[in-house]
N, C-alpha and C positions, 0 to 999 in steps of 0.2 A: 186596722193598724201596720199592715203591709203591703208596699206598693211594690205588684211586677217591674222585674227591672228590664224588663223585654217586652211589657205592654202599652205603646204608648195611651195617652189620649183617657189614664185611667192617674188617681190621685190619691195619695193618704194624707187625709188630714191626721194633726197633734191629738195623741190617747186625753182624752178628759182628764179633768184635775184626778179622779182617782184611781186613774193608772200608773201602772211602773210598782206594785204590791212590790215587796220584799222578795226576796227568791226562797222565803218559807213559806209563803200563802200569809205571813198576816199581813193583815195593813198596817201601813205607815203613821202614827201617829199627827190628828195634823192641829191638836190641841195648841193654842197659842201663837203666836208671830211660827209664817212657814217662809221659806224660799222658794221659790216656782222655777225650776231650771229643766230647757229643755236638751236632751239626748240623741244621740244620732249614734244607732245602732247597723252592724255590717254583718252580717255572716260571711263568712269562707267559704270556698269549696271541701275545708278540711277539717270543718266542724267549728271553728274555732270565729269565734266574736271578736270585734274589734267597734270601742266604744265610746264618745264624748262628746264634754259636750256643741251644738252646736254655736257656740259663741266662744268657746277657750278650746278647737279644736291639737293643742298641745300637751291636752292635759289627756291622753287617752289610755283607754285600760285592755287588755288583750289575754283572751282565756273563754271558760269554757260562757256561757248565753249567763246563765243567774249570777256568776262572780264574778263577771263587767258591772253588770249593774249594780251588787253591792259593791265594789270598791267605788263605783262612780256615787254610789250614797254617801261613800265614806268622807268620799275626799270631799264632796259638796258641803257636805253637813262641819270639816272643816274649817274650809271654806270660809263660811256662814260664820262661822265662830271668831276668825280673827280678821276678814275684808271688811271693804269702807263698806257703807251703804250702796255708793256708788256705784261700785265694784259687782255686789250682789246686784243689783240692778239688770246688767249688761245682760244674767246669764235668761231675764223673761223675754217672751215673748206673746206677742198679742193672741189672741185667741182669731181662729180663719186661719192661723199657720199649718202651711201643708208638705207635704212633703211629693214631687215630682218627678215621676222619670222619663226624659226624652231620649230617642234616639236618633244621635248626631255621628253624618256619614262625615270621618275624622280620614284625611288625607294619608297614605302612608309611600311620602316623599321617601323615609329611609329604604326602602328597599330598591331591588334594580328597575332597570326603567320597562322593561319587559312582564316584570310581575308590579308594579304600581298599579295599586287601585284605592278605593275610598269604601270602606271596612266603617260598618251602622257599629256604634260604640252606644250603650245605654247608660243615659248621666244622671243621675241623682240628685237632683237638687231643691232647696227646702224654699219653697213662698212665702216673703213675711208679709204680711199686707198693710202697709198704711196709713191704712184707711177698713169702712167696710167695701166688702168686695163679691162681687157675686156668687149667687149660692154654690155651698159644695159642689161639685161634684158635673159644675161645667166641662164642656170641652177646653182641648186644651188651645184651643184654634183661637177660643173667643178670645174676645177682647176684656181689659181686666177694668172692674167699675171706678176705683183708686188705682192708686200710682201704687206699689210692689217693689220690695227686694228679693234681688233672688241673688241666694247662694249655693254653689257648685263645691261639695268637700272636695271633692276626688283634685279641683284646680288649687285648693283655694281661693276661692277669687267670687267677687261679687259683685252687683252690676243692679242699678235700678231700669227698670217701667213703668213708663208712663201709663196715664191713664187712658184705655179705646185703645193701648198696643197688643197683639197677640200673647199669647204668653209663651210657648210651644215656639214659635217663628223666634223669637227674640233671644230664646236661651238658646236656639242651633244655632244663629247668626253671632250670639255675642262668644259662645267656644270655640268653633271655625273660626274668627277671629285671633282669639285667644292663643289659641292652637298655631293659626300660621304666623305669628310673629318668634315662632323655636322652633330650634330645628333638635325636636326629637329624636332621640335614639331607639331602639329596635327593644328596649329594652325598657325606654320611658313607654311607649306607647300599651308595653304589655301593663304597666301598671296602673295607666284608665283602664282597663276592663273591670268591670264592676263583679260584687259578689255576689254567690249565689240569692241572696232577701237583704232588704234594709226596708227600716219601719223607726218611726220616731218614739223614743218614750218623755214622758213629763215625770223626774222627779223632785221629790219635797223637800227641803232639808229645813228643821228646824231652829228658826234663828235666836239668839242669845236675850233672855228677857234682861230691860233696862235693871242697874246695877244700884240695889234699895239703899237709900242713903245708909251710909255708916256703915256699911260691909262691904266685902265681894260679891258674897253670895254664889249665884250656881258660874258666871263668867269664868271668878277667879278661882274654882275647883276646874274646867274645862280649862282655863290656861294652864291652869300646873299642873294636870294630865298631860298636856300638850307636850310643857317642857318634858318633863318625866322621861317621855317616849322618846322626842327628840335628843334629849341625852343619849337614853340608853343605843337610838341609832346607829348618830357617833359615834361612842365609844365602840362598835362594833366594825362598822364600817374604815374603822381604823385600823384595824389589823385584819378584816375579813373579807373577802365578795362577798354581795348579797347575790345569790347564785336565782333567786328568785325575782328580782329583776334583769340578768341576764335570761331568763328563759321564757322574761314575759314580751323581751324585745326581740327573741330568735324566734326564724319555725321551730316547729317542732322537733324533735329529740329521732332518733333513728329509735323502729319500732324494734321494742325488747320482745325475744323470740323465746319461745321454752323458759321463758324465766318467771308467771305467775303466780305460781308456789312464793317464791320468794318474795315479789314486791307484794305480794297479798300479807303477806308477814310486817312484812320492814313499815306496809302502812298501820297496820294492824299497832306495833308496838309505838309508831313515834306519831299517831293520831288519836290515841288512847290519849282517856283522861290524868291519868299517871305519865310522871315523864322520865322516861329509861332511856340508860345507856345503849344501845349498839356499836356491834361487833361483826364489818363484815371482811369474812376470811375466806383465803382462798389461792389458791395458784396465782402468781401474775399470770394478766392479760384473760384472768377467767370469765372476768363484765364483771367488777366490783363496780366499777364507778358507772360502768351502763344503767346497772342497779339503782343506784341513786339520782343518776339525772333521768332516769324514765319519775322515781317520785318528785323529783320537782318540778318536772314538768306536770305537779297534777295541782302543783298549786295551792294544795293545803295548810301547806304552816312556811313562814317566814326560814329559809335554810342561808345559814352565814357561813363562807367554808374557807378556813384559814390554817394553820400549821403551826409546828410547833418555834420553826424560826420566826413566821412573823410577831411569833407570841415577845419569843423574845428580844426582840431585836429594839438594841439603842438602849436598852433597860440593863446597864451596866455600874448604878449606881445600889447601894444595899438598900432595898426592899423594894427597889422597882419594879420586877419583876411582879414579885407578889403582892405589889398594888394591880399593875394592870391586871394578871388571872382573876384577880374579885370584879376588879369592874369588870370585864367581858364576862365574867358570868352572872352573874347581879346585872348585866344587858341582855342576855340571854332570858333571863330569869323572868323580867319586868316586859320582853315582849314575848315570850312563850315561844322562840325559837328553834330552830334545831342550830345545833354548833356543829359542822362537820368536817373532819381532820381525813383527808386522804391515806394521808401514812401516819400512826400511830407509830412507826418504827421511829419518824423524825420527832413527835411530840415525846418519846420516851427516852431520846436520845439522847447522851453525857455531853454538859456546855460548860463552858468555863466563866462563862460569862458570871461576877459576882459572884464568885465563890460554887456553891453547891448548889444546881437549878433541880429539883424536883417538881415537876409541871404535873406529873401525873398525884404527886402527892398533893398537892395546893386543889386540884381539879377534885380530889377522892370524895373531897365532903359533902361537896355537890350533887354529888350523885349519888353519893350512900342517903340523901337527907328527900331524893327525887325533887329539884331546883327545878335541871338543866333536861333538855334531851342532848342526845350528842350521838353522832356518828362517825367511826372508825374504822377505815379499811386500814387491811395486815396480811400481808402472803404468808400462807400456810409452815414455810419452812423456816419462820422469826416466831413463830408461835412458842414452839417447848422454851426457845430460848428466853424471850422477853416476861413471856405466864410467869416463871419461876424466879424474875427479878423483881417482876409488880402485879405479885397471888391478888393485893386485893384490893386495886387495881381490875384486875380482871374479870374480881367477881363481881363489879358493878356493871357488868354489861351483859347484856344478852347476845347472845349467838347467835350467825343467818352463815350459815354454811353457800358459799357457791360455787358447785363442782363445776368445771368443763365442759363446758355440751363437747356430744357424738359428733362422728362427721355428720349424719344425716343432719342431725339438729342448727351445724354450722350453717347446712345447705339452706334451711330454712332459712336461718335470720341474714345470711347475704343477698339471699331473694327478696326479700320484705323492704334491707336495706335496699337494695339496687332499686328496686319499685318506687319505693320515697324520695331516693335522689333523681329519680326521672325526671319526677314530679317537681320536687321542689327546689331543683337543680337545676334548671333546665339549661341553662350555659353551657355545664359541664360532661368529659368522656364518659357516655352511658358502658357497663357491662353485660356483654350476650349473654347468655341463661348457661349456654355450654362453656367458656371461659368461665362462667361462676363453678360449674359442678370440677371442672377441672383443677381449677384454686385450690380447693378444698382438696382434693389429691394430690394435689405437688406441695400444700404445708401439712398432712399428715405423714406423708413419706419421709418428707427433707428437712423438717422444724422442728425439731425435735424435745426443742429446749424451752420454746413457749407450748399456751394451751387453747385450745380455742373455745369460743372463737375470736380472740384476741390477736392468731398470729394468721388467720385468714383477713380476718380485718383488719388488721394494716398492709397485710400484702395486694388486698383492693383497692385501699386507698392509697399505698405508691404510687400504683398501675394507673389508678384515673390522672391521680398527680404530673409524672411523665407525659404524659399526651396532650397536657392541659391546654395549651394553646392547638394545636391543634385541631384544621376543622375540614368540612367535606368541599368541595366543588360548589357547592350553594351555597356554603359560609357555617351549615350548620356543625357543632359540636359531632364527633365519629364515636361510631361505635366500636368498642374494643372486641377485640374476639383470644380463640385460643390463641394463634400466634403469637399477639400481642402478651400475651401472659407469660409464653417461654422466651421469649426475646427479651423481656425484664429479669427473670429469674433467670437466665441463662446469665449476664450480667452481673445482677447482685453476685453470685453462688461462684459464677465460676466453669458452672457445667457444662458441656456443650450442648445446641439444641436439639442437633442427632438424636441424643438421649431422652430429650426431655419429649419428643415429639414422634409419635407411631406413622406420621407423614413421610419424615423422613429415612428415606433408606439409609443405613450403614455398612460400605463396602470393606467386605476383609482387607481386601488389598492395599485398599487407597492408606488403609487406616495401618498398615505393617511398613508400605513404603515410608508410612511422614515418622513411625519411631522408629521406623530404622533409618531417615535421614541423619541423626547425631553418633548411629554406632556401628562399626563396623566390625563386619563377620560375622554376630553373630541372628543369621536369617530362622532358624528354630525358632530362638528362641525370640526370638520380637512375632514370627507368626502366634508362638503358644497365647501370646501376651492378647495378639488383635481377637484372637478366636473367644475368649474370655470375654472381651470388653464384649462380644458379639451377644455371650451369654446374657448377660448386663443389658444391652440395650432391648436383647428381649421378655426383661423381667422373668427371667430363670434364676436367675437367683434366690438364696432364701434371703425374703426382708427382715432376719433377727439374728443375721449376719452381717459383718462386712463386709462392702459390697463385691470382694475377693483379694483371697488371699494367696500366696507366689512365693515360694524360696529360692531364691537364685543362687545357686552353686557352680562353683569351678574355679580358676584360678587368678589371681589380684590384678588388677588392672587391666580387664578383657571389657568391661561398658558394663556392670552392672549398676553404679553408681547411674551412670552418664544414662542408661537406659529407663532408669527410676527417674530419675530427672526430665527425661522427654517427655512419661507416661504426664507425671501431672501437668505439663507443659499444654499436653494433646486435653488432656481430660480434666481439667480447672481453669483453663487461660493463663498458668503462670509455671516457670519452671519452681517462683518462690512461695508454690501452698506443697513444695515438699519440706518434709517435718523430720530430719533425721536425726536418730537415736545411735551413737555412738558405746555398743553394748558390751567394749573394753571396760566402759565409766563404769559398769552397773553388774559386777563380777565378784561383789564384797556382800557380807551381812547386812543387811540395814537397807540394800540397794531398792530392793521393793516398795520398800518406807519411801523413799526420793521418790521412787515413780507415782504416789499415791497420795505422796505427806507432804504439807509444808508450812512454815511457820512465821508466825505475824499474819496469817490471814492468806496467803496463799496457796494455792491447790497443791498437788503436785504434781512432777514435772510433765507426765505422760498425761494425764485428765485435763492437765488446764491450757496443755499445749490441742487438746483433741477439741473441748467447749470454745476454745478461739477460734480453731481454723475447723469447722466440722469437713470440711470438703478440702480435703487434702488427699494427699499420696504419704502412706507414713512407711519410712523408713527404716528399720531393725537391724542398724552393722555390726557383720562379724557377730549373730547370732549365738551363735557355739561359745563365745565367752562370758554370757548371761548367767546370774546367781540362779541355783536351781527355781529360789523364791517369787525371780521375776519371770518364771518357766509357768509357776502356778496364774500367775495372774492372766499372760498371756491366754491361755488358757479358756478363761472366761471372755474374755476379750476376743477371742476367735469364733471361740462357740456361742455366745448370746451377744455379742454385737456392743455392748457395753459396759460401763466397770463405774466402781464409785469411791471416789477419793475417802480420805479421814473426816470429811465435814458432811459426812454424806450424800454428798453432791457427786448426780450419773452423771458419767461426759459418754455420748453415745457415736459410736463407731459406725454405726448402719452407711454414712454415705461418706468414706474412707478405702484406702485399697491398701491394704497392708503389705508391706513388702519383705523380706528379711532378704539376708543376705548371709553366707558362709565360706569360707573356703576348705571343707574339712573334703578329704578326697582330692586332692589340689595334686598335691605331692607323690602320688601315688601314678596319675595318670601325669605328669607333667613329660616324659621317654614319648607319649602319643596322642600331647596335644604343643609338641615344638613345632617350625618351621617344618612346608611341606615335604620336602626332604627328610626328616626327620617322622614322618609318621608313619611309614610303614608303606605297602601296599596299599591294605584295605582302601575297598571305595571311602566314597564320601559317606553314604549314607550308613554302612556299615559300623563306622568309625561315628556317628552320630548316635546308633543303635547301643555298640555300645560303652558308651559315654555315659548316657541316658542312665544304662542298665550298672554301671559302676556306682553313678550317685545314689542311685534309688537305694540299694544298698548298705551306701555309708551313712543316708541317712536314716536310714533304718534302725543300722545298732549304734547311732549317737542318741538319738531323742527320743523321748518314751512314744510307746506307741498312740497312747491317745491325743498326744501331741501331734505326731503328722498325719494324724485324719483330718484335724480340723484344718490343714492347708489343702489349698486347691487345685494346687500345680506345683511341682519340684522341678525350675527350669533349670537345665542346665547350660553351662556356658565352657564355650570349649578358648585355648588358646590360639592368639592370631599367628597365620603364618605369614610370609617376607613380601606378598603383594599388599598383605591386609599393613601392616606395619608404615610401608611406604602411603600407601595414603591417611594414616593414623597420623603419618610426619604428615601432606601436604596441606593437610585441615587445621595441624597446631600451626601450619605458617600461615595458613590463612586470617584463620581470625588474630595470629599476631599483625598481622598490614592492618585489619581493622580497626586497633586501638587507640586508642581519642590521642593520644602522643602525637602520634604521626600521622589520623586522617583531618587533626588542626596544622599542622606544619605541611599537611601537602604533601607528603613522602609516600612513595608507590613500594609495592614492594613485590621483585619479582627474583622466587626462584628454580632455580633449573634442577631439569629430573634427575640425573645423575645429582648433583647436591643432595638433592630429596632423599635418596636410596645412599649415600653415604650419612643421612643423620638416622634412617632406616638402620641401616647395620651398625651401627657405630650404638645407637642407643638402646641397640635393642637388650633386654633381659630377662631368661624365662620367667623365673620367679617373681618379677613387678608388674610383668606388661609391657601393657600402651603409658603406667605412666611412668613409665623407667624413660620412656621415650619421650612424654614430654620434659621433665627437670633436663633431658639432655639437650632436647628445643633448647628450654629456657636455658640452660648455662654456653650451650656452642653457636647458638644463633642470637637470639634478644639479647645476649651480653655484650658480643662482640658489633653487635646494629647498636645499643645505645652508647659505648660508647664510641665510635664511629661520629654517630648524631653531636652527640657531646664538645668532640674537638674540635666542626664545627663552627661550634656558638649559633652566631645569628644568622649567616649562613647556610647550614641548618632546613632551607624551606623552600617548596619548588623540587624536590628531590625523586630519582629513582633511582633504587640500590638494586642492582644486581649483585644474588649470588650467585657462585657456582664452587664447584668441588676442586680444591688445588689440583691446577695443572690441567683445567677443561683449557680449553682453547675458550678467548674472550670473543660473546660475539658480536656483531658489529651492534652497532647503537645510535641513537640521537645526542646531541647534547656533550658539552666541555663535561671532563672527570675534576669531581671538588676535593677527591678525597676514595684513599682505600685503607681498607684494615682484611688483617690475613689472621687463619687459626694454620695448625696441623695440618683442618682434616678443608677448611673454607675459605673462599675467596669473597672479598664484598669488598664491589664496587659503583660510588654514589655518582648521577654525573645529574646535572642542572637540567630540569625541563622549560618551555620557553610559557608555559600559562599551567594555573590548575586548572585537573580533571573536572569534566560535568559530574562524577559521580561522586567528588572531593567534597566540592560545590552545595551538591544534592545538598548531601552529611549534615556539612554547616548548621542548613536552611532547616534540616528537618530536629539537631541540635537547639537550635532559638525556638524552633514552636514547642520544643517536648520543656522547656524553664520554663517558659512563658504558660504552657498547659500546666504547670503544679502552683504557678502561680495564681493562676487563677480558683484553683485547684481549695489551697489554702484560701483565698477571700472570699472560697464561698464557706469555708470552715463555720458548726455552728459560734465557738466563740468572738468570732472577727463580727460575723451579724451581730451579737450582743452586742458588739463592741458597737455596734453602728446605730442599734436602736438603743443603744444608753445617750447618744452622745444627741438621736434627738430629742429623746424624753429630756435630757438637762434645758436645751436649749426650747423645749415649749416651757418649763418649769422657770425658766428666766424669760421668758416672753411676757408669762403671765402677771411673775413680780411687778416687773417693769411698772410703773408709772405711776403704783403704788407708797401710800404714807405707810412709815415703814419704824420699826421703834430698833433698837440694836441690838436683843435679836436677833429678830429678821433681817438686821443687815451682818448679823456673821453668818448667817446660813448662807442667804444672797452671795457672801463672797469665797462661800464656800463650793458652793455649787459655779460659780464660775474658776473658781482653778481646775475642781473634776474637771471640767467642764473642755479646760483648756488643754489640758494631759491627758486626754484620749482621744481628743480633737488633732490635738500633734500627734500621736501613732497614726492616728488613721489616717493623716497628711501623707505620713513618708509610706503606710504603704499603699496609699492610692497612685501617690506619684510615679514611682517604680511599678505599680502595676502599668500603670500608662507608659512610663516608656517602656518596659514589655513589651506593646502592643507595638508601638515606634518603631524600635528593631528589626519588629516578627515583619513585620510591613518591606522595612527600608531592603532587608538580606531578598524578604520575594522578586523585588522590583532589582537589586543587586543577580540574582538568580538569572531570571529574565534576558537582564543586560549583558551578561557573562562576566561581571566585574566582579570584584574579592568581597569575597562575604568575613573572613578572616576574622577584622578587626570588629566589626556587626557580633558577631560569636562571645567575642573578649566584651563588648559592653552589655553583651545581653547576663554573659555570666556577671558583670560583674550587679546590676540590678537586680539580679536574682540572689546574689549573697547577700547584698543592701537591706533586699525583701528578709534575708531570714535574721540579721541582727537585731533587726525590728519586733521581727514574730514575734519570739518569746513572750518577751514584755506585754505585745499585744494580747493572746493565746489566754492572758490572770490578768488582763488589765480589769476587769472586775468585778477580781472578785475582792473584799470590801477588805480578808483578813492576811493580805496577799506583805505586809512590811514589816511583821512578828513572827517570833515561833519560840520555840520553847522543846527541847530534845533531851534524851540522856542518851549518851555515848559511851558502848559499851568496845574496852577494847580484848576481842577473843584468843586471838595470840601477841606472845610479847613483839611488841619491838611493829605494832601496826600502828600505831595514834605518830611511830615517827611519819611513815610514810601515810595517814591520810588525815592526820585533824592537824599535825605540825602544817604542811603546805594550807589548809584553809586557814588557818589562822595568822599566813603570810597574807595571803589573799585578800583579806579583811579591809585593810587601809585604803587598796586600790578600788574596791568597790564603792567604798562611803560605808561598809556596813562600821554597826557598833558592835561588840561581843560582854557578856559577863558572865564568868566560868564560876562553877561551885564542884571544887573535887570531892570524890569519897574518902572520908578518914580524915579528913583535913581539919587539924584542931585548931589552924590559926596561931599566933604570938599573937604580943602586946597591944599590935600597933593597928591589930583588927578590933576594937573593940568588943561590946557584949554582944559576944556569938555565942546561942544556945551549946553549954558542950555536949546538950545530950542527939543534938542532932548533925545526920551521919553526914550530908554534904557539908562543908567547909562554907567560910566566909568566902565573900565575892572576891572573887581574881580575874584581874587583867587578862586580854591574851600575851602575853609579853610575861606575865608574871608564868602561867601558862607553859607558853615555850621553855622559858626557863626551868620547868622543875620535869619538862620531856630529857632535858640534855643532860639531866641526871645518873651518873652509871648505874645508880641502882634508886627504885620509884614504886612505893609497893600499891601505886591504885590501876586499877583498870577501868574503873567508873568515875565519867565528867557533866557536870550539867550543862548546859549549856543552854542560854540567851541571847536573841539577836534581834537588833531592828535596822533596819534599813530598806531602800526602794526595792522593791521584789525577792527582799530578804525570807519571807515569810514563804511564800509562793517557790522560791526555787528548794528552795532548803528540803519542803514539805515532801519534794519529791523524793529524797532522797532517804526517807524512814525502807525500813530493811536491812536485808544482809547484802553487804559489801563483804566479795571478795578480791583477796590483792594477791595475782597468779606473779614472783618476781622470779629471775634468772639463778638460776641454778648457780655462778659463784656468787652471789651476794645474800647464799639461805644463810652463814654463816651469822653475818649481821640482823638479824632477825629466826627465833627460835618459833615454829609452827608447829601444834598439835600430833601435824600428820605425818610432818616430817618432809613432804613432797613439795616446799616451796610455796605455799601458799597461806595466805595470812589471812584475817579475817576480826572485819569493826559489825558491831549493829547500831544498828542507829533504831533508839524506840523514840514511837512520838509522845510528845503528852502535850502541849497547847498548841494555838495559833497566838501565840501572845507572851511577850518578851518578861510582866510584871507577874510579880508571887507576894502575893498579900499574906501578911505574918503567919491568918490562922490559913490556911492552905497549903505550908511544910510540911506536915501531914499523912495530904491526901497520897492516899494509893498510888496513882497514876506520876507522884514523882519517889516514890522510892525506888532505891537502886532495884537492880536485875537479879535474882537469889541469887547464889555461889550453887556453885553442881550444876544451874540449868544450859549453860551455855551452851551444852554439849548437840541438843537437837537447834537449834540456833544456829550450827555452824554447819548444820547440815539441809538445810534448808534452801530452796530453790532463794539464788542469789538476786536481788533487786539491782544489783550492779555487780560486775564483773572485769576487774583493771585488768588485764594481762599485756605484759611487758615483752613476753613472750613472742608474742603476738603484736604486740603492737593495739592494741586495738581497746573499745570497752563496751561490755555488753551490758543493754538496760532495759530491764522490767523482766527481769527470769528469759533472758535472748531475747526478747522480740524486737529490738533494736541495735545497733550496733554501729559502733563509729571509730571509723578507723584513723587511731588518734597514739601519742607515747603518754600514759596516764600519769603520767609527771607534770604532766600540765591538764591535768584535769577541772582545777576547782581555776586556771585561767580562762579556760573555757568549758564555763559551766553552762551558758547559754548555750552553748550549741548540746551539752547533756540534757536541759530542760526542754531544747527546743523536739530532740528526740520523743522524749519521756512524752510531753505534751500530746502531739504528733499521734500514738499509741493510740492514746486516749479516744483521737476522734475517728479510731481503727475500730466499726460495730465488732468486727468479729473480733477483737482483742479481749475481751471479757476483763477487762479494769473499767473500772466505775468511779470518772472526775471525782466528783461528788465524796469518795471517803477520802479524800487528801485535801480538800481545798472548806467541804462544810462547816456550820456552821457549831458542831459541837468536834468532826474529826474524832479520830481515834481516840483522843484522851486518857489515855491509860498506857503507863508500861504495857510489854509484854508478858502475858500472865500463861 
């Protein structure tokens, strides 16, 4: 029956007509008329088989041996029932057809010249006699008795052999001729390799009996059955993806390790006679989806994957979604297929389409009656919340708990996956065994928020993807080791490689030098931090606590915050990894709640920040001012390294360094901590010991003993000496000279030693340390310098500004004097320079490069990639529909596709053009630098192109959102006068943006001209923006809530980002214009999201999502984390719980809404932000007012 793939000279005849019985062993009925077909079966080395009719290679089946034959038999039966007789006859082959395997030397021209050789490859061939042939089993070199046709399945080629010509030589000649005409790649050569075995099978399919006169007979019944099944398949494919089809066409999925019990139970529930619903519940990334993929790979049932969003897509009319659910359930029942929902959360989400949408309620009868098979996935942290609302639906689901794997189980799963990847994906990088062990260790230690095995698998895939294009010197994929893993992990987390890798030494002196580069005069404090880092490096720090906990004590302005910032830059790659909390803001009752509790779905300020950025330095400034309840929370943070918020979500501090600062005891030590001449005659070491003893006593007396015991080290800071303050003045002046305005203008700043000493002397304030000195430098150096340059106007370029002490002789210098300025202490002289300095030129080129890299980063964001993919998809749809005869409805659909394609292409074109311009400008800047030419103009061009990208980017990031142009919100004024500063500017901005809005005022009873508006309804009749502006101008108004319905281009997308708490920080002189509850000049507005739609049907007005906020509940919303902080004092807007900051006057907030939206959208793209974009743009959205 089978021919050896490597044994030339042997052949396998086609089986006799009795062969090819069904998989269950029962011979197929042969009564009546049947069609006989020859099927080629090839067994792969992984045990799977590929089978197809010799005459129809495209109709291939993939799977287990028995399964592919059953599927081929079903295909032949369907084909015979509907095909024409001549098409059926093509499947049959004459007696004497046989399978031959012939070794053919294949030249490898794709290899390097030195490695080229002829590789023998066995080609299975089907030989079809054109008449009587020689007896079976004759040598392949024997000449054919009659003409014959030879089919080569692996090449899809057929050719004719004349009588008397030897078969094997003819096959070799023809195959080599065909391959020589093609330039095959390495992978195409590998595709020619045969399977482990191959054979021919003869299958029979019953032909339909002629229809008896006067009736349809059996053929009519078969046609009806086929039509019914086709209708069911069409209904499912319209809203679901057939996973069983994808599994047939794809390689076997990664092996499922340590899940035998779960897989067996899932198979038992789905493959039994009773149709059941199954719920896979477990933590995120625990392996629920992988478990389902393993079941699908068994190919025991048809499996269709869908979602709640797909089921209701486009179903906005009355009764449409109910009809779709009925059709999908009936189709699944007709095919006995499995419906798979990857997210039960999405299926049960509240939706606004067509009124109240209860998908679970519509599906429940089918589950209760056992008519469909359903599998759903759900995270365990969502189980209680959803089950309480949909208990009847959950009662019909059998639960399978998918627990996270242990570290050891994950190692086994990764090892099996890596072995499979080496076999199935030989063209991709492989990961060495020791790297897999280290990968699991890193995931276990540093990734606490995800479960095994998912977090390890994601890191494994990320590692392979980063090195996807790398090749060895021989052109082979690389094998990745521990160093590659540590490099990737360091890049993703910011942790330095010397902390991750045991083979890299940590030199305490070098760490101390790096930390002390930006901190003056605190050598002992710097050394203490460096030694503690060495403890962390050695792995001696407790695993269930923060990496380290410090208390910095000493006078203000001596470098405590600066040292914390330097530590964040050293350990985590950026000073921005410093998360600072001013504890003076948490001194009142309720302060602890603000740290762990939020409103409108937001987390606590502290827990949310650490969840978003777990690798950080956490700075708690002026800890002694915190409320006692805050210290109770810190006991848990410092002792157990974790803290749960009000929603039960745990924030882990294991990867953070906690630094607390305090000024306690500084006043008592001020006499000893002044200038060197005031410190007394005691040696420096003795003074340091006295300082440390003093602060240890103060700390022990000020804080509870259990709190002090959780601090790893109390680090004292001393006052700065005169020489150290001069050094601080020098560093401050140096930083001033590097500011962008001076660099772009080519202005150099030179400060004489006497001027620096004078700045240090005049700026010294013992109570405020270096902070007072920096303020003094800003007032007495930066401000006069700014006035001097501003007075020069366009002449303020390519200058050297020399700063000397008043009365100091002017040093001889080249260049004409173009300006002078004097203060009581300093003299400033500006001189013309002949050419821009190379350093400043290089700085300009670096600026251009930074802007270009940021644009490239934006173009690689997920929503931008999705935008490009959507353009390609629309282009494909338009191409498919062109040239067809279309009815009126199809013409409308085609026009809509064209309009959408034009809109997206216009956005993409603007982005792509600006990106190309950025690359061109950078090339010109590099050439200018090499040739000594000016680059300032190029820098301005680059910034203009960069600004152009920023203008388009907000719309591009939401362009593919289907619900971007309409929204309904409830606006709640928490403090009197807040609407005047927040809502009124928004209403005035609407016409400029082309947005239209309809508003309803809470408690508005309307008038005679408002028609028959229900008097029982809380919301008043519709009002225009002009009407509401007039109402806001009234001296006395009794409303605090407004229902806001808005439509316009991107109105829904941009205003959806405004949901939550808005805090308006006003100037003190404006305090009388508005009355705030706290009396601190802060006003509050709360934005409640209702729906991504502006229309409200008559029966929807009583929906709970449209109910005005209950009275007396505003206090909790006022205390919550702010989605926006409009700070008039600082001239800034803080976005998304202070995750982003824009320097702008809040009075221009609505005019610059695109910039605000862009900042918020970019926060979503930061994996560490903790914000989920889908919560703002999903089909269901929030759907209800804050409860």
